[in-house]
C-alpha positions in Angstrom: 14.5 -34.8 -16.9 13.4 -36.1 -13.5 11.9 -33.7 -11.2 11.7 -34.6 -7.5 9.3 -33.8 -4.9 10.1 -30.9 -2.8 10.6 -31.5 1.0 9.7 -29.1 3.8 13.2 -28.3 5.0 12.4 -25.5 7.3 10.5 -25.3 10.5 8.0 -22.5 10.1 7.3 -20.1 12.9 3.7 -19.8 13.4 2.1 -17.2 15.6 -0.7 -18.8 17.7 -1.1 -15.9 20.1 -4.7 -15.4 21.3 -6.2 -11.9 21.1 -6.8 -11.4 24.8 -7.5 -8.7 27.4 -8.4 -5.2 26.3 -8.9 -6.3 22.8 -11.8 -8.5 23.7 -13.6 -5.3 24.5 -14.2 -4.9 20.8 -16.5 -7.9 20.8 -19.0 -5.9 23.1 -22.3 -5.1 21.5 -23.7 -1.5 20.6 -23.8 1.0 23.3 -26.8 2.7 24.8 -28.3 5.8 23.3 -27.4 7.6 26.5 -23.8 6.6 26.3 -23.5 7.6 22.7 -24.8 10.9 23.3 -22.2 11.5 26.1 -19.3 10.6 23.6 -20.7 12.8 20.7 -18.1 15.6 21.3 -15.2 13.2 22.1 -13.4 10.1 20.6 -15.9 7.6 19.4 -16.8 5.0 22.1 -16.1 2.0 19.7 -12.7 3.3 18.4 -10.5 0.1 18.6 -7.2 2.1 19.2 -8.6 4.5 21.7 -10.2 1.4 23.7 -6.7 -0.1 23.8 -5.0 3.1 24.6 -7.4 3.5 27.5 -6.8 0.0 28.7 -3.1 0.8 28.8 -3.5 3.9 30.8 -5.6 1.9 33.4 -3.1 -0.8 33.5 0.2 0.4 32.7 2.2 -2.4 34.4 0.0 -5.2 32.6 2.0 -6.5 29.6 -1.0 -8.1 28.2 -2.6 -4.8 27.1 0.5 -3.8 25.1 0.1 -7.1 23.6 -3.2 -6.6 22.5 -2.4 -3.2 21.0 0.3 -4.8 19.2 -1.8 -7.4 17.7 -4.3 -4.7 16.5 -1.3 -2.7 14.9 -0.1 -5.7 13.1 -3.6 -6.3 11.7 -3.5 -2.6 10.5 -0.2 -3.2 8.7 1.9 -1.5 11.1 4.6 -3.9 12.1 7.0 -1.5 13.6 4.3 -0.1 15.9 3.4 -3.8 16.8 7.2 -4.4 17.5 7.5 -1.4 19.7 4.4 -2.2 21.7 5.9 -5.7 22.2 9.1 -3.8 23.5 6.8 -2.1 26.0 5.2 -5.3 27.1 8.6 -6.6 27.9 9.5 -3.4 29.9 6.4 -4.0 31.9 7.2 -7.6 32.3 10.3 -9.2 31.0 9.1 -12.6 31.5 5.9 -12.1 29.2 6.7 -14.9 26.7 4.2 -14.0 24.2 6.3 -10.7 23.4 9.4 -12.6 23.0 7.8 -15.2 20.7 6.1 -12.5 18.6 9.0 -10.5 18.1 11.2 -13.5 17.1 8.5 -14.5 14.7 8.5 -11.1 13.2 12.4 -10.8 12.8 12.5 -14.4 11.3 10.0 -13.6 8.7 12.1 -10.4 7.7 15.0 -13.0 7.6 16.8 -10.8 10.1 18.0 -14.2 11.7 20.9 -12.8 14.0 18.3 -10.4 15.6 15.9 -13.2 15.9 18.4 -15.6 17.5 19.4 -12.9 19.9 15.6 -12.4 21.0 15.2 -16.0 21.4 18.1 -16.2 23.7 16.3 -13.4 25.6 13.2 -15.4 25.7 14.7 -18.3 27.1 16.6 -16.2 29.7 13.7 -14.5 30.8 10.8 -16.9 30.1 12.5 -20.2 30.4 9.3 -22.3 30.0 8.4 -20.9 26.7 8.1 -23.9 24.5 7.6 -21.9 21.3 11.1 -20.3 22.0 12.8 -23.4 22.7 11.4 -24.8 19.4 12.6 -22.0 17.4 15.8 -22.0 19.1 16.3 -25.7 18.2 15.5 -24.9 14.6 18.3 -22.5 14.5 20.7 -25.3 16.1 19.6 -27.6 13.3 20.6 -25.2 10.7 23.9 -24.7 12.5 24.4 -28.5 12.6 24.6 -28.2 16.3 22.4 -31.3 16.8 23.2 -32.1 20.3 22.1 -28.5 21.5 19.1 -29.0 19.3 18.2 -32.0 20.9 18.8 -30.5 24.4 16.1 -27.8 23.4 13.6 -30.3 22.0 14.0 -32.6 25.1 13.6 -29.6 27.3 10.3 -28.5 25.7 8.8 -32.1 25.5 9.3 -32.2 29.4 7.1 -29.4 29.5 4.7 -30.5 27.0 4.9 -34.0 25.7 2.3 -33.3 22.9 4.5 -31.0 21.0 4.2 -32.5 17.4 6.9 -30.1 16.1 9.4 -31.2 18.6 9.2 -35.1 17.3 9.2 -33.8 13.8 12.4 -31.9 14.2 14.1 -34.8 16.2 12.9 -36.9 13.0 14.7 -34.2 10.7 17.9 -34.5 12.8 17.9 -38.4 12.7 17.4 -38.3 9.0 20.3 -35.9 8.7 22.4 -38.1 10.6 21.6 -41.3 8.9 19.7 -42.8 11.9 16.8 -43.9 9.6 14.9 -46.1 12.0 14.9 -43.3 14.7 13.9 -40.7 12.0 10.8 -42.7 10.9 9.7 -43.3 14.6 10.0 -39.8 15.3 8.1 -38.6 12.2 5.4 -41.1 13.1 5.1 -39.9 16.6 4.6 -36.5 15.3 1.5 -37.4 13.2 0.2 -39.7 16.1 0.4 -36.6 18.4 -1.3 -34.5 15.9 -3.4 -36.4 13.3 -4.1 -33.0 11.5 -0.3 -32.3 10.9 0.0 -32.0 7.2 3.7 -31.2 7.0 4.4 -34.3 8.9 2.5 -36.6 6.4 4.3 -34.8 3.5 7.7 -35.3 5.2 6.8 -39.0 5.8 5.9 -39.5 2.4 9.1 -38.0 1.0 11.4 -39.9 3.4 9.9 -43.1 2.5 9.7 -42.3 -1.3 13.3 -41.6 -1.3 13.8 -45.1 0.2 11.4 -46.6 -2.2 9.2 -47.7 0.5 5.7 -48.4 -0.7 4.1 -47.0 2.3 5.0 -43.3 1.0 1.7 -43.6 -0.8 -0.2 -43.9 2.4 1.2 -40.7 3.7 0.7 -38.8 0.8 -2.9 -39.7 0.5 -3.4 -38.7 4.1 -1.8 -35.4 3.1 -4.4 -35.2 0.3 -7.3 -36.0 2.6 -6.2 -33.2 5.0 -5.9 -30.6 2.1 -8.0 -31.7 -0.8 -7.1 -28.6 -2.9 -3.2 -28.8 -2.3 -1.1 -29.5 -5.4 2.0 -30.8 -3.4 1.1 -34.2 -2.3 -0.6 -35.0 -5.4 2.6 -34.0 -7.4 4.7 -35.9 -5.0 2.6 -39.1 -5.3 2.7 -38.8 -9.1 6.5 -38.5 -9.0 6.6 -41.5 -6.7 4.6 -43.4 -9.1 6.6 -42.2 -12.1 9.9 -43.3 -10.5 8.7 -46.8 -9.7 7.1 -47.5 -13.0 3.4 -46.8 -12.3 3.2 -44.8 -15.3 -0.5 -44.9 -15.9 -1.4 -43.8 -12.6 1.3 -41.2 -12.6 -0.3 -39.6 -15.6 -3.7 -39.8 -14.0 -2.4 -37.8 -11.0 -0.8 -35.2 -13.4 -4.1 -34.6 -15.1 -5.7 -34.3 -11.5 -3.1 -31.6 -10.8 -4.3 -29.6 -14.0 -7.7 -29.7 -12.6 -6.6 -28.4 -9.4 -4.1 -25.7 -11.0 -4.6 -25.3 -14.7 -1.6 -23.2 -15.1 0.8 -25.8 -13.6 3.4 -26.2 -16.3 5.3 -28.9 -14.5 2.4 -31.2 -14.4 2.3 -30.9 -18.3 6.0 -31.3 -18.7 6.2 -34.5 -16.8 3.4 -35.9 -18.8 5.5 -35.0 -21.8 8.6 -36.7 -20.2 6.8 -39.8 -19.5 5.4 -40.1 -23.3 9.0 -39.3 -24.5 11.3 -41.4 -22.1 9.2 -44.3 -21.2 6.6 -44.8 -23.7 8.2 -43.6 -26.8 4.8 -41.9 -27.9 6.5 -38.9 -29.6 3.2 -37.2 -30.9 1.9 -37.2 -27.2 5.2 -36.0 -25.9 5.2 -33.0 -28.3 1.6 -32.2 -27.2 2.5 -31.9 -23.5 5.8 -30.2 -23.9 3.8 -27.6 -26.0 1.2 -27.4 -23.1 3.9 -26.9 -20.7 5.5 -24.0 -22.9 2.1 -22.4 -23.3 1.8 -22.1 -19.4 5.5 -21.0 -18.9 7.0 -19.6 -22.1 10.6 -19.4 -20.8 10.6 -23.3 -20.0 13.9 -24.1 -21.5 13.7 -27.8 -20.5 10.4 -28.1 -22.4 11.8 -26.6 -25.5 14.7 -28.9 -25.3 12.5 -32.1 -24.8 10.1 -31.1 -27.4 13.0 -30.7 -29.7 13.9 -34.5 -28.9 10.5 -35.6 -29.7 10.6 -33.5 -33.0 13.8 -35.2 -33.7 12.6 -38.8 -32.9 9.5 -37.9 -35.1 12.1 -37.2 -38.1 11.2 -33.5 -37.9 14.7 -32.0 -37.8 13.9 -28.5 -38.6 11.3 -28.2 -35.9 14.0 -29.7 -33.6 16.6 -27.3 -34.5 14.1 -24.5 -33.8 13.3 -25.7 -30.5 17.0 -26.4 -29.5 17.8 -22.8 -30.7 15.0 -21.4 -28.5 16.1 -23.3 -25.5 19.6 -21.8 -25.9 18.2 -18.1 -26.5 16.5 -18.8 -23.0 19.5 -20.3 -21.3 22.8 -19.8 -23.3 24.9 -22.1 -21.4 22.6 -25.0 -22.0 25.1 -27.7 -23.2 22.5 -30.5 -23.8 20.6 -28.2 -26.1 23.8 -27.2 -28.0 25.0 -30.8 -28.5 21.3 -31.7 -29.7 21.3 -28.7 -32.1 24.8 -29.8 -33.7 23.4 -33.4 -34.0 20.4 -32.4 -35.7 21.9 -29.9 -38.0 24.5 -32.8 -39.1 21.4 -35.2 -39.5 19.8 -32.8 -42.0 
């Protein structure tokens, strides 16, 4: 059973808002003994919420102080309180882009997509130079296959800042979806040139080229591995690329590397079993690795089925029938297992 690498299909909203204004007061050192004594009977002088509340009382028309309190509330696991404070920031100044951006972020993470879209449109109406809102709005347009509109948002954002790697990356996604491979490749490459630390960009390039059997995929996967040495994804994707292009020994080495990074990774065990079964006809080794996969994931019906095939190839019909039966218990509509069981039973 071939298992393909997983692409990063969605542009993920990332909150990058700095903690500014009144919240910075929290970094100030200890108070003097005199000031401490004056506050013994009142709220503690270093109480974060009190500091933020006082800043709002002093500057009620400054949206940044509401934003600072929203950031603090979010850190205290009070998302509704944060959302309400961003509302207050927008009442103070409807052009305060950070509040629009953070609310859109939160709504997206909550999968309230219609509300998120409405918030983004409000952002672009009141804070028309918010490039984060432009990028997020472009993402919605891509999902709705409104590519011309998406390009408009992306180009508007790039006119304001031509170093937005996400904008080039999304343009690459559009070109890839519409079959313009050369332009897609160019846009993806521009994204990582603008930001050499753009991990998702290297992954996307690797997948894009691997799907076209282009050997350059290896270079981009290895760059992603350098950026995140503990990440399983680029190692797995490169192992799959090797497997699909006949570089089986290198593929097996990488699957073993994955098990060092993630000892409970059932797929890395399964794929080793598959290589031994399908390509190398080493059925004992196949049984071993499918068993390893089942140990890690007891309901792995594909592993039971494939181990059954390995047992059947070894002439162990009873063990094969047992595995086919187990696969069918887990997935009753597993047609391949049903046919294999019937075949094995006739062969006894």
